[in-house]
LOBAMAR-883612 format. One line per 2 residues: number of its first residue (from 0); their letters; for each residue x, y, z of C-alpha. Coordinates in Angstrom, 1 decimal, always signed. Layout:
N
NUM	A	X/Y/Z  ...
END
This chain:
409
0	MN	+29.3/+5.9/-11.9  +32.7/+4.3/-10.4
2	HF	+31.6/+2.7/-7.9  +28.3/+0.9/-9.7
4	KK	+29.3/-2.0/-11.5  +26.3/-4.1/-14.0
6	QQ	+25.2/-7.4/-13.0  +21.9/-9.1/-12.8
8	IQ	+19.3/-8.7/-9.9  +19.8/-12.3/-9.0
10	NI	+23.1/-11.6/-7.7  +22.2/-9.2/-5.3
12	AD	+18.9/-10.8/-3.8  +17.3/-13.9/-3.9
14	FN	+13.8/-14.5/-5.1  +11.4/-15.8/-2.6
16	PR	+14.1/-17.8/+0.0  +12.7/-20.5/+1.2
18	EQ	+11.2/-20.6/+5.4  +8.9/-23.4/+7.5
20	LA	+5.7/-22.7/+8.4  +3.7/-25.5/+9.6
22	KG	+0.7/-25.9/+7.2  -2.5/-24.7/+9.3
24	AL	+0.0/-22.7/+11.2  -1.2/-19.5/+13.5
26	AK	+1.0/-16.3/+11.9  +1.6/-12.7/+10.8
28	SV	-0.1/-12.2/+7.5  +0.3/-9.1/+5.4
30	PM	-2.4/-9.3/+2.6  -1.6/-7.0/-0.8
32	AM	-4.3/-4.0/+1.1  -1.5/-3.7/+3.6
34	LK	+1.4/-2.7/+1.1  +0.5/+1.4/+0.1
36	EF	+1.4/+3.0/-3.1  +5.3/+3.8/-2.8
38	QR	+5.1/+3.7/+1.1  +8.0/+1.3/+2.8
40	QI	+5.7/+0.8/+5.9  +2.9/-2.4/+6.2
42	TG	+0.6/-0.6/+7.2  -0.9/-3.9/+9.1
44	YE	-1.1/-7.3/+9.5  -4.3/-10.0/+10.2
46	IK	-3.1/-13.2/+11.6  -4.6/-17.1/+10.2
48	AF	-3.6/-19.5/+9.8  -1.4/-20.0/+6.7
50	NG	-2.6/-22.2/+3.6  +0.1/-21.2/+1.2
52	GA	+1.3/-17.6/-0.2  +4.7/-15.5/+0.0
54	KF	+6.5/-16.2/+3.0  +9.2/-13.4/+4.8
56	RN	+11.1/-12.0/+7.4  +12.5/-8.5/+9.0
58	GD	+14.9/-7.3/+6.5  +13.0/-8.2/+3.2
60	TL	+11.2/-6.7/+0.3  +8.5/-7.0/-0.7
62	LA	+7.1/-6.5/-4.6  +3.6/-6.4/-6.0
64	KI	+4.0/-8.7/-9.1  +1.2/-8.2/-10.6
66	TP	-0.5/-5.7/-12.8  -1.9/-2.6/-11.8
68	CL	+0.0/-2.8/-7.9  +3.3/-3.1/-8.8
70	EN	+2.3/+0.3/-11.7  +1.8/+2.1/-8.8
72	GK	+4.2/+1.1/-7.2  +3.3/-1.4/-4.3
74	TA	+6.2/-2.1/-2.6  +7.3/-2.1/+1.5
76	FV	+10.4/-3.6/+3.7  +9.7/-6.1/+6.5
78	DI	+9.9/-4.0/+9.5  +6.6/-5.7/+11.9
80	LD	+8.0/-9.0/+12.5  +10.5/-10.3/+15.5
82	DG	+13.4/-11.2/+15.7  +13.4/-14.9/+13.9
84	EV	+9.7/-15.1/+13.3  +8.6/-16.1/+9.6
86	AF	+5.5/-14.4/+8.4  +3.5/-15.2/+4.9
88	GS	+1.2/-12.5/+2.3  -0.6/-12.7/-1.3
90	TE	+1.2/-15.0/-3.4  +1.4/-11.7/-5.7
92	FI	+4.0/-10.6/-3.9  +7.9/-11.5/-4.6
94	VL	+9.8/-11.5/-1.8  +13.7/-10.1/-2.3
96	RA	+15.5/-11.0/+0.2  +19.6/-9.2/-0.1
98	KN	+22.0/-12.0/-0.9  +26.2/-11.7/-0.1
100	ET	+27.2/-7.9/+0.7  +23.7/-6.3/-0.2
102	NP	+22.5/-3.8/+2.0  +18.7/-4.7/+2.5
104	EF	+18.0/-1.5/+3.5  +19.3/-0.5/-0.3
106	LY	+17.7/-3.9/-2.0  +14.3/-1.0/-0.9
108	YF	+14.7/+2.0/-2.7  +16.6/-0.5/-5.4
110	AI	+13.2/-2.1/-5.5  +11.4/+1.1/-6.1
112	SP	+13.5/+2.9/-8.0  +12.8/+4.2/-11.4
114	DF	+15.4/+2.3/-13.5  +13.8/-0.8/-12.0
116	RK	+10.3/-0.3/-11.6  +10.3/+0.2/-15.8
118	RA	+12.2/-3.1/-16.7  +10.6/-4.7/-13.7
120	IE	+7.0/-3.8/-15.8  +8.3/-4.1/-19.0
122	CM	+9.0/-8.2/-17.7  +5.5/-8.5/-17.3
124	EG	+3.5/-11.1/-19.4  -0.2/-12.7/-19.5
126	TS	-3.4/-11.5/-20.8  -4.8/-7.6/-20.5
128	GR	-6.0/-6.8/-17.2  -3.8/-9.8/-15.3
130	QR	-0.1/-9.2/-16.0  +2.6/-10.4/-13.7
132	VN	+6.1/-10.1/-13.9  +8.5/-12.8/-15.0
134	EN	+10.5/-13.5/-12.2  +13.3/-15.7/-14.0
136	AL	+13.2/-13.2/-16.7  +13.5/-10.4/-13.8
138	KT	+16.9/-12.3/-12.2  +18.5/-12.1/-15.4
140	LE	+17.7/-8.8/-15.2  +21.3/-6.2/-15.8
142	LP	+22.1/-3.3/-13.6  +23.8/-1.0/-12.7
144	IP	+24.7/-1.8/-8.7  +26.7/+0.4/-6.3
146	EP	+29.9/-1.3/-4.3  +28.2/-2.6/-0.5
148	QT	+29.7/+1.0/+1.1  +27.9/+3.6/-1.5
150	QQ	+25.1/+1.3/-0.9  +25.0/+1.6/+2.9
152	SI	+25.2/+5.4/+2.5  +22.3/+5.5/-0.6
154	AA	+20.3/+3.7/+2.6  +21.4/+6.0/+5.2
156	VL	+20.3/+8.9/+3.6  +16.0/+8.1/+2.2
158	FA	+15.8/+6.1/+5.5  +16.4/+9.2/+7.2
160	LD	+14.2/+11.0/+4.9  +12.0/+8.0/+5.9
162	KK	+12.6/+7.8/+9.3  +10.9/+11.1/+9.3
164	IA	+8.3/+11.0/+7.9  +6.8/+8.0/+9.8
166	LN	+7.6/+9.7/+12.8  +5.6/+13.1/+11.8
168	KQ	+2.6/+10.5/+10.9  +3.2/+9.8/+14.3
170	IN	+3.2/+13.4/+15.7  -0.1/+14.1/+13.5
172	AR	-2.0/+11.0/+14.9  -1.4/+11.9/+18.6
174	LE	-2.5/+15.1/+17.7  -5.4/+14.2/+15.8
176	QM	-6.2/+11.4/+18.8  -5.7/+14.1/+21.9
178	AK	-8.1/+16.6/+20.3  -10.4/+14.4/+19.8
180	TL	-10.5/+12.3/+22.5  -11.3/+16.2/+24.2
182	YD	-14.1/+16.8/+21.7  -15.4/+13.2/+22.7
184	YW	-15.1/+14.7/+26.4  -16.8/+17.9/+25.9
186	FV	-19.3/+17.0/+23.1  -20.6/+13.4/+23.0
188	QF	-20.2/+12.7/+26.7  -21.3/+16.5/+27.6
190	DF	-19.1/+16.5/+30.4  -17.8/+20.1/+29.2
192	PD	-17.1/+22.3/+31.9  -20.2/+23.9/+32.9
194	AN	-19.9/+27.4/+34.5  -18.4/+26.8/+37.9
196	GK	-15.5/+24.4/+35.8  -17.5/+21.2/+36.4
198	SY	-17.8/+18.3/+34.9  -21.7/+19.7/+33.2
200	KS	-22.9/+15.8/+32.8  -21.8/+13.9/+35.2
202	SG	-21.5/+17.0/+38.1  -25.6/+17.1/+37.4
204	GD	-26.2/+19.5/+34.4  -29.9/+19.5/+33.0
206	MV	-30.6/+17.2/+30.3  -33.7/+17.0/+28.0
208	FD	-34.4/+13.9/+25.9  -34.7/+14.7/+22.4
210	ET	-37.0/+12.8/+20.4  -35.3/+13.7/+16.8
212	LK	-32.0/+11.9/+19.1  -34.0/+9.3/+20.6
214	RE	-31.5/+10.7/+23.8  -30.4/+13.0/+26.0
216	IP	-28.9/+16.4/+25.5  -28.0/+19.1/+27.6
218	KG	-30.6/+21.8/+28.1  -30.6/+24.2/+25.7
220	WE	-28.2/+22.5/+22.5  -30.3/+22.1/+19.4
222	VK	-30.6/+19.2/+16.6  -29.6/+19.9/+13.2
224	SL	-27.7/+17.6/+10.7  -25.1/+16.9/+8.7
226	WK	-26.4/+18.5/+5.4  -27.6/+21.7/+7.3
228	VA	-24.2/+22.2/+9.3  -22.3/+22.7/+6.2
230	KY	-22.5/+23.0/+2.4  -20.9/+20.0/+0.4
232	FN	-19.2/+21.0/-2.8  -19.0/+18.2/-5.3
234	GL	-15.8/+17.4/-7.6  -16.2/+18.1/-11.4
236	AL	-15.7/+15.6/-14.0  -12.2/+17.7/-15.2
238	QK	-11.2/+15.7/-18.4  -13.0/+18.7/-20.3
240	YR	-10.6/+21.0/-17.8  -7.0/+19.6/-19.9
242	PE	-4.9/+21.6/-20.8  -4.1/+22.2/-24.1
244	NE	-0.4/+21.9/-23.9  +2.5/+20.8/-21.5
246	FD	+3.7/+24.0/-20.2  +0.2/+25.4/-19.9
248	DF	-0.4/+26.3/-15.8  -1.7/+23.8/-14.7
250	LP	-3.5/+22.1/-11.1  -2.7/+18.8/-9.9
252	VI	-6.7/+16.7/-10.3  -7.1/+15.4/-6.7
254	KI	-8.9/+12.0/-6.6  -9.6/+9.5/-4.3
256	RE	-6.0/+8.3/-4.9  -4.1/+12.0/-4.0
258	MN	-6.8/+12.3/-1.4  -5.2/+9.6/+0.7
260	EG	-1.8/+9.2/-1.0  -0.7/+12.6/-1.8
262	VS	+0.3/+14.1/-5.9  +2.6/+12.5/-7.4
264	LN	+4.5/+12.5/-11.5  +1.6/+10.0/-12.6
266	TE	-1.6/+13.0/-11.2  -3.1/+14.2/-13.9
268	RA	-3.8/+18.3/-14.8  -6.7/+20.4/-15.1
270	KT	-6.5/+24.4/-16.2  -6.3/+26.7/-13.2
272	NI	-9.3/+28.5/-14.5  -12.0/+25.8/-13.7
274	PK	-14.8/+27.4/-11.4  -13.1/+28.8/-8.2
276	EA	-15.8/+26.6/-6.2  -14.2/+23.1/-7.3
278	II	-9.9/+25.0/-6.7  -9.0/+23.5/-3.1
280	DD	-6.2/+24.3/-1.2  -4.4/+23.5/+2.4
282	GD	-6.5/+23.0/+5.2  -9.3/+22.4/+3.3
284	IL	-11.4/+19.4/+4.6  -11.7/+17.1/+2.0
286	FS	-14.9/+14.3/+2.4  -14.6/+11.3/-0.5
288	WS	-18.0/+9.4/-0.3  -17.8/+6.8/-2.9
290	AT	-15.7/+3.2/-3.2  -13.3/+4.5/+0.6
292	LE	-15.5/+7.1/+2.2  -13.1/+8.8/+4.0
294	IK	-12.4/+12.1/+5.6  -9.0/+14.5/+5.5
296	IW	-7.4/+17.9/+6.3  -5.6/+18.6/+2.2
298	SQ	-2.6/+20.1/+2.9  -0.1/+19.8/-0.6
300	GK	-1.7/+23.6/-2.3  -3.8/+24.5/-4.8
302	GA	-5.6/+21.6/-6.3  -8.5/+20.9/-9.1
304	LN	-11.2/+18.8/-7.2  -12.3/+15.9/-8.9
306	QH	-15.4/+14.6/-8.6  -17.3/+11.5/-6.1
308	IF	-15.2/+14.5/-3.1  -17.0/+16.6/-1.2
310	KV	-14.9/+20.3/-0.6  -17.1/+20.8/+3.1
312	TS	-17.4/+23.9/+4.4  -19.2/+26.2/+7.0
314	SE	-20.3/+30.1/+7.3  -21.8/+29.3/+11.0
316	YP	-19.5/+26.6/+11.9  -15.8/+26.0/+12.8
318	KY	-13.8/+23.6/+11.0  -12.6/+21.3/+13.9
320	FF	-17.1/+21.1/+14.1  -17.9/+19.9/+11.1
322	YF	-14.6/+17.3/+10.8  -15.0/+15.7/+14.1
324	EL	-18.7/+14.9/+13.8  -18.3/+13.7/+9.9
326	LN	-15.5/+11.8/+12.3  -17.9/+10.3/+14.7
328	YL	-21.1/+9.8/+11.5  -17.8/+7.6/+9.6
330	KH	-18.5/+4.1/+11.3  -22.6/+4.6/+10.3
332	FK	-22.0/+6.1/+6.6  -19.6/+2.8/+5.9
334	MI	-22.5/+0.6/+7.0  -24.1/+2.6/+4.2
336	AD	-22.5/+2.3/+2.0  -21.5/-1.7/+2.2
338	LR	-25.0/-2.5/+2.8  -25.9/-1.5/-1.0
340	KT	-22.9/-1.7/-2.6  -23.0/-3.1/-5.8
342	TM	-19.6/-2.0/-7.3  -18.6/+0.6/-5.5
344	GH	-20.4/+2.4/-2.2  -21.2/+5.4/-2.2
346	IT	-23.7/+7.1/+0.2  -26.0/+10.1/-0.7
348	QD	-27.2/+13.8/+0.4  -30.1/+12.0/+1.4
350	HL	-28.0/+10.4/+4.5  -26.1/+13.5/+5.0
352	KQ	-29.8/+15.6/+5.2  -30.9/+12.0/+8.2
354	AY	-27.7/+12.8/+9.7  -28.3/+14.5/+12.6
356	IC	-25.8/+15.5/+15.4  -26.6/+18.1/+18.6
358	IP	-25.2/+22.0/+18.5  -23.5/+23.2/+21.5
360	SQ	-23.6/+27.3/+22.4  -21.7/+29.4/+20.1
362	LL	-20.2/+30.2/+24.1  -18.6/+26.2/+24.2
364	LE	-17.9/+26.1/+20.2  -15.3/+29.4/+20.7
366	KM	-14.1/+28.0/+23.5  -13.3/+24.6/+21.7
368	ER	-12.1/+26.6/+19.1  -8.8/+29.0/+21.0
370	IV	-8.1/+25.1/+22.3  -8.5/+23.2/+18.6
372	TP	-7.4/+25.4/+16.5  -3.5/+25.6/+17.0
374	IF	-3.8/+21.8/+17.1  -5.1/+21.9/+14.0
376	QK	-2.6/+24.2/+12.8  +1.0/+22.3/+13.8
378	ML	-0.7/+19.2/+12.3  -1.3/+21.3/+9.0
380	IT	+2.9/+22.7/+9.5  +3.8/+18.8/+9.8
382	QK	+2.0/+17.3/+6.7  +3.3/+20.2/+4.3
384	QN	+6.7/+18.8/+5.9  +6.2/+15.5/+4.9
386	HQ	+4.4/+16.5/+1.2  +7.8/+18.1/+1.4
388	LT	+9.9/+15.6/+1.9  +8.5/+12.9/+0.3
390	QL	+8.9/+14.9/-2.6  +12.7/+15.5/-2.2
392	RD	+13.2/+11.6/-1.3  +11.8/+10.9/-4.8
394	FL	+14.0/+13.8/-6.5  +17.2/+12.2/-4.9
396	LP	+16.3/+8.2/-5.5  +16.8/+7.9/-8.8
398	ML	+20.1/+10.1/-8.9  +21.6/+8.3/-6.0
400	MN	+20.1/+5.4/-7.9  +22.8/+5.5/-11.5
402	GQ	+25.2/+7.3/-9.4  +24.4/+11.2/-10.4
404	VS	+24.7/+12.5/-7.2  +26.7/+10.4/-4.5
406	VA	+26.8/+11.1/-0.6  +29.8/+13.0/+0.7
408	E	+31.3/+11.1/+4.0
END
C-alpha cells in the first residue's frame, strides 16, 4: 500500500464534465441497454437528435446511477467515438472523466472495483425501486488511490485481459458467421454440391413445390416442424433445490441472465442431485423461450437449468442443424412474442409445432457435419477460454485495487 493514498474521488475524476452539443443536433446516443453487466465495451449506439442527457467523449467512464443498473454492474469505458466527437446517453449515467494525472482506463477499473461499488451503492437514496446515487456524497468519498505509475500498471494488466476477451468474441462471431453462411448456402438457398460437385439449385437440380412451406424445395427432402426435429426440456423452478448450507456441493443456477452474461459471484446455487435432465454442460444448446428469446451454445461447465429456458437436444439430427434452424426462425419468434407481449413476451410449444422446416438427406447432413463440427469445437474452446480469462480478471481486480498484489516492472 506504499503507493496508495486515501483521497476523495473528486480529486481524481470530474463528474459530468461540461460539453457542447446543440439541441436537435444529430449525434451518437448510448441508451442504458447498450451497457452490459461488468462488460467494458459499449455494445452499440443510435443516431438521434440531442434533447438532453449525459454528454461524453472517448476516454470517459459511464456509470449507471439508478437501481438496479448500478448494483448489476452497468459500467462502460467510452472508446466508440472519433477524436473530438461528443456523444450523449441516458440521463441515468454519471460521466467520470480522469483529471490531473489519473489514468482514464484505471478510472474505469476503479469504478467497477468491489470497494467503489459498495460505497457507491451506500450513497443511493430515494424511494424503493427508484433509488439513485447521491453524486455529491459519491464525490467526497475517500478511498485508497494509487500513484499514476501504479495506476498505469494496473490498467495495463486488466486491459490486456479485456482485450483478449474482446478478440476472442470477435473470432467466435466470425467463425459462427462463416459456418452459418455455408449452412444457408446449402440448406436455405439449396445450392449444396450435387453429385457432380455443382451448385444444386443454380445448375438446375430437381425442385418440387411443397404445400406446407408454400415454396419449392429439393426433390426428396422432407418437411417437419421444429418440434419434431428436437426435444425441448424446460428448466425447473429451482427454489426447492437450494443447498442446505454454504459448504454443500452445488451447481450454479442458469437463469436467462447467466445464459447471456455468464456465471458470476451473484449466481444462485442448486443441489447437485436435481433431475438429470435439468443439468446442462459444455456444448449444450440453450433457447430462452421467454423475455430475451436467444439461442446460445453453453460453455461454462455443469449448471442447473432454470425455468424459461429450453435445453434442446436430438437423437436423430446433428446439433448444428437444429441450432441454425432455430436461429433462422428467431426473428419470426420474436415477432410473435412482441404481438403477445403483456409484461414478458414468450413463445409456446404450439409455435414450435407450427414452425416447419425442410430436412436435407442424411448424406448431406453428415457431409455438413464434418465441415461444421470442428468450427463449433473451436468456438467452444474459445468461449471456455473467455470464461477463464473473465474469472482471472475478476479475481485480480480487487486485489490490484487495494494493493494486496502489485504488478512487476
